[in-house]
N, C-alpha and C positions, 0 to 999 in steps of 0.2 A: 292078894298079891298085887292087885292094881295099885293099891296105896304105895307099896314099895317102889313100883316103877315110876310113879309120879315123883316121889322123893328123890330117886336116883336121877331122874331127868332134871329135876329142879336143881339138884346138887351139881350136875354137869353144866347146866345153864349158868348157874352162879359162878362156877369155876371158869367157864368160858368168858363170861362178862368180866370177871376179875383179871383174867389173863389179857383180854383185849384192852381193858383199862390200863393195866401195867404197860402194855405195848404202846398205847397212845401216850402215856406219860413219858416213856423212854424216847419215843420219836419226837415229842415236843422238846424234851431236854436236848436232843441232838440238833434239832432245828435252831434252838436258842444258842447252842454252842457254835454252830455254823454261822449264824447271824453275827455273833460276837467276833468270830475270826474274820468274817467279811468286812465288818466295820474297821477292824485293825488293818486289814489289807488296803482298804480304801484310803485310810489315813497315811499309811506308808507310801502308797502310790502318789498321793498328793505331795508328800515330802520329797519323794524322788523326782517327781515332775518339776518341782520348784528348783531342786538341785541341778537337774538337767538344763533347765532354762538359764540358770546362773552360769553354768559351764559353757553353754552355747554363746552367751554374751561375752564371756572371757575369750572364747575361741575367736569370735568376730573381731574383738579388739586386737588380739595377737595376729590374726590374718591381716588386718589393716596395717599393723606395724611392719610385718614382713613385706607387704606390698610397698610400703614407703621405703624401707631399707633396700629392697630390690631396685626400686626406681633410683635411689641414691647411687647404688652400685652401677647401674646402667649409665647414669649421668657421669660417673667418674671414668667410665670407659670411652667416653666420647672424646675425639681428638680436640685438642685446644691449640689454636693458632699461636705460633711463637712470634712475638713482636720484635724481640731483640735477638742478637746472635745467641744461639744455644751454647751453654757451657757443658762440656762432656767431661767425665772423669779421666778420659784418656785422650791422648793426642797422637798424631802420626808424624814421624820424622823419617827422613830418607838417610840411609847409611852413606857415609863419605868414604873416599878412597882410604883403604887400610883400617877401616873401623872393625872393631871386635865388640862383642857384647859387653865386655868389661870396660872398654874405652868409652863406648856410647853411654853406659850406665853412669860412669864418672862424670862425663860431660853434661848429662841431663839431670844429675842430682838424684839418682835412684840406685837400686841394687841390681846386679845381674839376675838374681833369682826372680825379681819382679818382671824384668824384660822377658825371661823365659816363660813365666806364667802367663803373660799377655800375648806371647807369640809362640804358641804351641808348635807351630810348624818348624821352628828352629831345632827342636828335638835335641837341645844341648850343644848344638854347633856354636863354636865361639866366633869364627870368622863370618863377616857379613859381606855381601856383594854391594858394589857401588850402586846407589839409587834404590836399594831394597827398602820397601816401606816397613817400618817397625813401629809398633804401638808402645807408647810409654805413658806413665801417669802424667796428667796435665800439671803444669807448674802451679796452678791455683788450688790444687787439691791436696 
């Protein structure tokens, strides 16, 4: 019976070695698969890093343009001294004795609706008071 036990033990040992060898082969295959995936991820990371750097450069360019445009807008808001008399699109006249909106409009070459639009406080009143300031379109406009 001793001989049988040795053979059984040998068979178990061979089976264990075969299983261990299969497990090692499986683990090596998994390691190779993981190394391949890691290499792919490293390549993708390099590509994405390059794209990020390109986009950052574009963003810096756009930020500089925005800063320049903001400065231009700020410059446009600065007051500019007027060298000559300023021309405005409206003028002020004073109502005369007996003036009405219709008479004033005819004398100044405009329409009563324009005078009412420029002088909201008249609220549709036709009669004007002597010396009452009235806004009218400037003759040059």
